[in-house]
C-alpha positions as CSV (number, residue, x, y, z in Angstrom):
1,M,6.8,13.1,27.5
2,R,3.4,13.4,29.0
3,T,2.3,11.9,32.3
4,V,-1.3,11.9,33.4
5,S,-1.9,9.9,36.6
6,S,-0.9,6.9,38.7
7,K,-3.3,4.8,36.6
8,V,-2.6,5.8,33.0
9,V,0.7,6.8,31.5
10,V,0.7,9.1,28.4
11,R,4.1,9.3,26.8
12,G,6.1,10.1,23.7
13,F,9.6,8.9,24.4
14,G,10.8,8.6,20.9
15,A,9.4,12.0,19.8
16,L,11.1,13.7,22.6
17,A,14.4,11.8,22.3
18,V,14.7,12.8,18.7
19,L,14.1,16.4,19.5
20,S,16.5,16.5,22.5
21,V,19.4,14.4,21.1
22,F,19.3,14.3,17.3
23,G,18.3,18.0,17.3
24,L,22.0,18.6,18.0
25,L,22.9,17.7,14.5
26,A,-10.8,3.1,16.7
27,A,-14.0,4.0,17.4
28,C,-14.9,4.4,21.1
29,G,-18.1,3.3,22.8
30,G,-20.2,0.3,22.6
31,G,-18.8,-3.0,21.7
32,G,-15.8,-4.4,23.4
33,S,-12.4,-5.3,22.2
34,S,-11.0,-7.0,19.2
35,S,-7.7,-7.7,17.5
36,S,-6.4,-10.0,14.8
37,S,-3.0,-11.6,14.5
38,P,-1.0,-12.4,11.4
39,P,0.8,-15.8,11.3
40,P,3.7,-15.6,13.8
41,V,7.1,-14.6,12.3
42,T,9.8,-17.2,12.9
43,G,13.5,-17.1,12.7
44,N,16.7,-16.6,14.8
45,N,16.4,-12.9,14.3
46,V,12.9,-12.5,15.7
47,Q,12.1,-10.9,19.1
48,A,8.6,-11.0,20.5
49,I,7.0,-7.7,21.6
50,T,3.7,-7.1,23.2
51,V,1.3,-4.3,24.3
52,N,0.2,-5.3,27.8
53,G,0.1,-2.3,30.0
54,G,3.7,-2.5,31.2
55,P,5.6,-3.9,34.2
56,A,4.8,-1.1,36.8
57,P,2.3,-2.3,39.5
58,G,-0.9,-0.3,39.4
59,V,0.2,1.7,36.3
60,D,-1.6,1.2,32.9
61,Y,1.0,2.2,30.2
62,S,-1.4,2.1,27.3
63,D,-0.2,1.8,23.7
64,A,3.3,0.9,24.6
65,A,5.2,-2.1,23.1
66,F,7.4,-4.0,25.5
67,T,10.1,-6.7,25.1
68,S,12.7,-8.4,27.1
69,V,16.5,-7.9,26.9
70,T,19.3,-10.0,28.3
71,V,22.4,-8.1,29.5
72,C,25.6,-9.7,30.6
73,V,28.9,-8.6,32.1
74,P,31.0,-8.5,28.9
75,S,32.6,-11.8,27.9
76,S,31.0,-13.7,30.8
77,S,28.0,-15.9,31.7
78,N,26.9,-13.4,34.4
79,C,23.7,-12.3,32.9
80,A,20.2,-11.0,33.7
81,T,17.1,-11.0,31.5
82,V,14.9,-8.0,32.1
83,D,11.3,-7.8,30.8
84,G,9.1,-4.7,30.5
85,I,11.6,-2.8,28.2
86,L,9.9,-0.2,26.0
87,V,10.6,-0.7,22.2
88,D,11.3,2.8,20.8
89,T,12.0,3.4,17.1
90,G,12.4,7.1,17.8
91,S,15.5,7.0,20.0
92,V,18.8,5.2,20.2
93,G,20.4,3.0,22.8
94,L,19.5,0.7,25.7
95,R,18.6,2.7,28.8
96,L,18.1,0.3,31.7
97,L,16.9,1.0,35.3
98,A,19.8,0.0,37.5
99,S,17.2,-1.2,40.0
100,A,16.2,-3.9,37.4
101,I,19.5,-5.6,37.6
102,P,20.5,-5.3,41.3
103,S,22.8,-8.3,41.3
104,L,24.6,-7.5,38.0
105,A,27.7,-5.3,38.3
106,L,28.3,-3.9,34.8
107,P,31.7,-2.1,34.3
108,E,31.2,1.6,34.0
109,L,33.0,3.8,31.5
110,S,35.9,5.7,33.1
111,G,36.9,9.2,32.2
112,S,40.2,11.0,33.1
113,G,41.5,10.6,36.6
114,S,39.0,9.0,38.9
115,T,35.9,10.2,37.0
116,T,33.1,8.2,35.4
117,Y,31.1,9.1,32.3
118,Y,27.4,9.8,32.8
119,N,24.7,10.2,30.2
120,C,21.8,12.7,30.2
121,V,18.6,12.7,28.1
122,N,16.2,15.6,28.4
123,F,12.6,15.6,27.4
124,V,10.7,18.7,26.4
125,D,8.2,18.3,29.3
126,G,11.0,18.8,31.8
127,T,11.6,15.2,32.7
128,Y,15.0,13.6,32.2
129,L,17.1,10.4,32.4
130,W,20.5,10.4,34.1
131,G,23.0,7.6,34.8
132,P,26.4,6.2,34.2
133,V,27.6,4.8,30.9
134,A,28.2,1.0,31.3
135,Q,29.5,-1.8,29.2
136,A,27.4,-4.9,28.5
137,D,26.8,-7.7,26.1
138,I,23.2,-7.3,24.9
139,E,21.3,-10.4,23.7
140,M,18.0,-10.6,21.9
141,A,16.7,-13.5,19.9
142,S,19.9,-15.2,18.7
143,E,21.6,-11.8,18.2
144,K,24.4,-10.4,20.4
145,A,26.1,-7.0,20.6
146,S,29.3,-7.3,22.6
147,A,30.7,-4.8,25.0
148,A,28.1,-2.2,24.0
149,S,27.7,1.1,25.8
150,I,24.3,1.5,27.6
151,Q,22.9,3.9,30.1
152,L,22.1,2.8,33.6
153,I,19.3,4.9,34.9
154,E,19.9,5.8,38.6
155,D,20.2,8.6,41.0
156,P,23.9,9.4,41.8
157,T,25.3,8.8,45.3
158,G,27.7,11.4,46.8
159,F,26.6,14.2,44.5
160,S,23.6,15.7,42.8
161,V,22.5,15.5,39.2
162,P,24.1,18.6,37.6
163,G,21.7,21.4,36.8
164,A,22.7,21.4,33.2
165,C,21.0,18.0,32.9
166,S,18.1,18.2,35.4
167,Q,17.1,21.8,34.5
168,G,14.7,21.8,37.5
169,G,12.8,18.8,36.1
170,V,11.7,15.4,37.2
171,N,14.1,12.4,37.2
172,L,12.5,9.3,35.8
173,D,14.7,7.0,37.8
174,T,12.1,4.5,39.2
175,L,9.8,1.9,37.7
176,N,6.7,3.8,38.5
177,A,8.1,7.1,37.2
178,L,9.3,5.6,33.9
179,G,6.5,3.0,33.5
180,A,9.1,0.5,32.2
181,N,12.2,-1.2,33.2
182,G,14.1,0.6,30.5
183,I,14.0,1.9,26.9
184,L,15.3,0.0,23.9
185,G,16.1,2.7,21.3
186,V,16.3,1.0,17.9
187,G,16.0,4.2,15.8
188,S,17.7,5.4,12.6
189,Y,21.1,6.3,13.9
190,P,24.1,4.1,15.2
191,Q,24.8,6.3,18.3
192,D,22.7,8.6,20.4
193,C,24.7,11.8,19.7
194,G,27.4,11.1,17.1
195,Q,29.9,13.8,16.0
196,A,28.1,16.5,17.9
197,C,29.3,15.0,21.2
198,Q,32.7,14.1,19.9
199,S,33.5,17.6,18.7
200,S,31.9,19.8,21.3
201,S,31.3,19.5,25.1
202,S,28.4,22.0,25.0
203,P,25.5,19.6,24.2
204,N,25.2,18.5,27.9
205,V,24.6,14.9,26.8
206,Y,27.7,13.4,28.4
207,F,29.4,14.4,31.7
208,T,32.3,13.2,33.7
209,C,31.8,13.1,37.5
210,G,34.1,12.2,40.4
211,P,32.9,10.0,43.3
212,T,31.6,13.1,45.1
213,G,31.4,15.4,42.1
214,P,31.6,17.9,40.6
215,C,30.4,17.1,37.1
216,S,31.3,18.7,33.9
217,S,29.9,18.4,30.3
218,Q,32.5,16.5,28.2
219,T,33.2,15.4,24.7
220,I,33.2,11.6,24.1
221,T,34.3,9.5,21.2
222,V,31.7,8.1,18.9
223,A,32.9,4.6,19.8
224,Q,32.2,5.2,23.5
225,Q,28.7,6.6,23.1
226,V,25.5,4.7,23.9
227,I,24.8,2.8,20.8
228,N,21.9,1.3,18.9
229,P,22.4,-2.4,19.8
230,V,21.4,-3.5,16.3
231,I,24.7,-2.2,14.8
232,G,26.6,-4.5,17.1
233,F,25.0,-7.6,15.7
234,S,27.1,-9.8,13.3
235,T,24.8,-9.8,10.2
236,D,21.3,-8.5,10.9
237,N,22.7,-5.1,11.7
238,N,21.2,-2.6,9.3
239,G,17.8,-1.9,10.9
240,V,14.7,-3.5,12.3
241,V,11.2,-4.4,11.1
242,I,8.3,-3.9,13.6
243,E,5.3,-6.1,12.8
244,M,2.2,-5.6,14.9
245,Q,-1.2,-7.3,14.8
246,S,-4.1,-5.1,13.8
247,V,-6.4,-3.6,16.5
248,D,-10.0,-2.8,15.8
249,G,-10.8,0.0,18.3
250,E,-9.4,-1.4,21.6
251,A,-7.9,-4.7,22.7
252,A,-6.8,-6.1,26.0
253,T,-3.3,-6.8,24.5
254,A,-1.6,-6.8,21.1
255,A,1.3,-8.9,20.0
256,G,4.0,-8.4,17.5
257,S,7.5,-9.1,16.4
258,M,10.8,-7.1,16.2
259,I,12.7,-8.6,13.3
260,F,16.4,-7.7,13.1
261,G,17.9,-6.7,9.8
262,I,16.4,-5.5,6.5
263,G,16.9,-7.7,3.5
264,T,19.4,-9.9,5.4
265,Q,17.1,-12.9,5.7
266,S,13.9,-14.3,4.0
267,N,11.7,-12.9,6.9
268,N,12.8,-9.3,6.6
269,A,12.7,-8.5,2.9
270,L,11.8,-4.9,2.0
271,G,9.5,-6.1,-0.8
272,S,7.1,-3.5,-2.1
273,A,7.2,-1.2,1.0
274,T,7.4,2.5,0.2
275,V,10.6,4.2,1.4
276,Y,10.6,7.6,3.2
277,T,14.0,9.1,3.4
278,L,15.0,11.2,6.4
279,S,16.2,14.8,6.3
280,D,19.6,15.8,7.7
281,S,17.7,16.5,11.0
282,G,16.2,13.0,11.1
283,F,12.7,13.8,10.0
284,M,10.3,13.2,7.1
285,T,7.5,15.4,5.7
286,T,3.8,14.9,6.3
287,D,1.1,17.0,4.7
288,F,-1.9,17.5,7.0
289,N,-4.8,20.0,6.9
290,S,-3.1,21.9,4.1
291,E,0.1,22.3,6.1
292,T,3.5,20.9,5.3
293,L,4.9,19.4,8.5
294,T,8.6,18.9,7.8
295,E,9.6,17.6,11.3
296,S,7.5,14.4,11.2
297,F,8.5,10.9,12.3
298,I,7.4,7.3,12.8
299,D,7.8,6.4,16.4
300,S,6.8,3.3,18.4
301,G,7.8,5.1,21.6
302,S,4.9,7.5,21.4
303,N,1.6,6.1,22.5
304,G,-0.7,8.0,20.1
305,Y,-0.8,10.0,17.0
306,F,0.4,13.5,17.9
307,F,-0.3,16.3,15.5
308,P,-1.4,20.0,15.4
309,D,-5.1,20.6,15.0
310,S,-6.7,23.4,17.0
311,S,-10.2,22.4,15.8
312,I,-10.2,19.2,17.8
313,P,-11.2,19.6,21.5
314,Q,-8.4,18.6,23.9
315,C,-9.1,16.6,27.1
316,A,-9.3,18.6,30.2
317,E,-6.1,19.1,32.2
318,N,-7.7,17.5,35.3
319,S,-9.0,14.5,33.3
320,V,-7.4,11.1,33.0
321,A,-5.9,12.1,29.6
322,P,-4.6,15.7,29.4
323,G,-2.7,16.2,26.2
324,F,-4.9,13.8,24.2
325,Y,-7.8,14.8,22.0
326,C,-11.4,14.4,23.2
327,P,-13.7,15.0,20.2
328,N,-17.5,14.7,20.8
329,S,-17.6,11.8,18.3
330,T,-15.1,9.7,16.4
331,L,-13.3,11.6,13.7
332,S,-12.1,10.0,10.4
333,L,-9.0,11.9,9.2
334,S,-6.2,11.5,6.7
335,A,-2.7,12.7,6.1
336,Q,-0.1,12.3,3.3
337,N,3.5,11.2,3.9
338,V,6.0,12.4,1.3
339,T,8.5,10.0,-0.2
340,G,12.0,10.9,-1.0
341,S,11.1,11.2,-4.7
342,G,8.2,13.6,-3.9
343,G,5.4,11.0,-4.1
344,M,2.5,11.0,-1.7
345,N,1.1,8.1,0.4
346,T,-2.3,8.8,2.1
347,V,-2.8,7.4,5.6
348,T,-6.3,7.3,7.0
349,F,-6.9,7.1,10.7
350,S,-9.5,7.7,13.4
351,V,-9.4,9.8,16.5
352,D,-11.5,8.8,19.6
353,N,-12.3,10.6,22.8
354,A,-9.4,9.5,25.0
355,V,-11.2,10.0,28.3
356,N,-14.0,7.8,27.2
357,D,-11.5,5.2,26.0
358,F,-9.7,5.0,29.3
359,N,-12.8,5.2,31.5
360,N,-14.9,2.7,29.5
361,F,-12.2,0.1,28.7
362,G,-10.2,-0.2,31.9
363,S,-9.0,-3.7,31.1
364,D,-7.7,-2.7,27.6
365,T,-4.1,-1.6,26.9
366,A,-4.1,-1.3,23.1
367,F,-5.9,1.6,21.5
368,A,-5.9,2.1,17.7
369,N,-7.4,5.6,17.8
370,L,-5.6,7.6,20.5
371,A,-4.3,11.0,19.4
372,G,-3.1,14.2,21.0
373,S,-2.0,17.7,20.3
374,N,1.5,18.5,19.0
375,G,1.5,22.3,18.7
376,T,-1.0,24.6,17.0
377,S,-2.5,24.4,13.6
378,N,-0.5,27.4,12.4
379,C,3.0,26.1,12.0
380,G,4.5,28.8,9.8
381,G,5.1,26.5,6.9
382,G,6.0,23.5,9.1
383,T,9.5,24.5,10.0
384,A,8.8,23.9,13.7
385,C,5.9,21.4,13.6
386,G,5.6,17.7,13.0
387,F,3.3,14.8,12.8
388,D,4.2,12.0,15.3
389,W,3.1,8.7,13.9
390,G,3.0,6.8,17.2
391,L,2.3,3.2,18.1
392,P,-1.3,3.1,16.7
393,F,0.3,3.6,13.3
394,F,2.1,0.3,13.7
395,F,-1.0,-1.8,14.3
396,G,-1.6,-4.0,11.2
397,R,1.6,-2.8,9.4
398,N,5.2,-3.8,8.8
399,V,7.3,-0.8,9.6
400,Y,11.0,-0.7,8.5
401,V,13.6,1.4,10.3
402,S,17.0,1.6,8.5
403,I,20.2,2.8,10.3
404,A,22.4,5.5,8.9
405,G,25.7,4.3,7.6
406,Q,24.6,0.7,7.3
407,S,24.1,-1.3,4.1
408,V,20.7,-1.4,2.5
409,P,18.9,-3.9,0.2
410,S,19.6,-3.6,-3.5
411,G,17.7,-0.8,-5.1
412,A,16.9,1.0,-1.9
413,P,18.2,4.6,-1.2
414,A,21.1,5.1,1.2
415,A,20.0,5.0,4.9
416,P,18.5,6.4,7.0
417,W,14.9,5.9,6.0
418,W,11.6,4.5,7.2
419,A,9.4,2.3,5.0
420,Y,6.0,0.6,5.3
């Protein structure tokens, strides 16, 4: 995850969540803002999403799609609806700031003795999320996942976050630090860790802690882990479709829909979309600049295209957009995504000067041409490098995210896969 200032947030939640958890297994300048909207999607499985800068006062979280989620004490009418939740196709699970639901006492998952299970998510920039595993009914649109495990993001009382989680980094436990009231991970897996956390206590993803500590890394059953809420739905439970309006350059806001299920209703048919199957590590392959980037992914939780290219100037570290690219003029580029059968699909995209974008369009929150660095341009055959197709890729597209182990439409390969 990348953070640039109190005014602009630059992040790649999904990219980093994939690496930390599943690793265990527009032209800038001149002319204003524009966007176009497709006819609104309707149905009882449709959840509205929007790019609007986020819920944190004074913080512009650009190119981030937000929605609202209702959480309830299981089997009760004691509920709270929380807006400003980041929609992330690159991670798994609902992770909610405890401060966003101050009056809602969700039951926490108990370990042996008087201990409680805690969840840790580390990001490669040294930041992390920590908090207890709680049980909640999760409601979106007309869908409901009952008694699902979620993470409540909060500082512990009575003890410190264990060093195996914090690793000397920064805890994103406040609204201003996170830039959102939570993260809704609707990625390609049913749980956030799976068998890796059930069979070995070494991943440091789950811990048990007493009221005053100490904490120890622990195994946890798959059934107890933080889950992808979609698999808890009764029928529309095999994935999501993210549909975003197109953005021409920059726009004040951008609207879209998160449609639950793939091929389960008339509004989520796979149709003629091309399918890109995932490797055992959860990635696909992108060819870019004559390199084969085998750790590539499609990720609404990243607020730009992130890829390796040492020929493009990067924005200065003391600028408003370190980590982004700052070319002297708009670049027109292309890359090829590789299908499961070896076919190629070419994607064309543009890269703007991010500093100019942020400085010249202070009222805009949706940027079609933001891009940043993801390593060098010498990746040694791509074994350690990837292309992160962040939220700008979603503008003007329908992107399908299937969930491993769930049913798929007739004729489609076994999940997990992405399609567009």
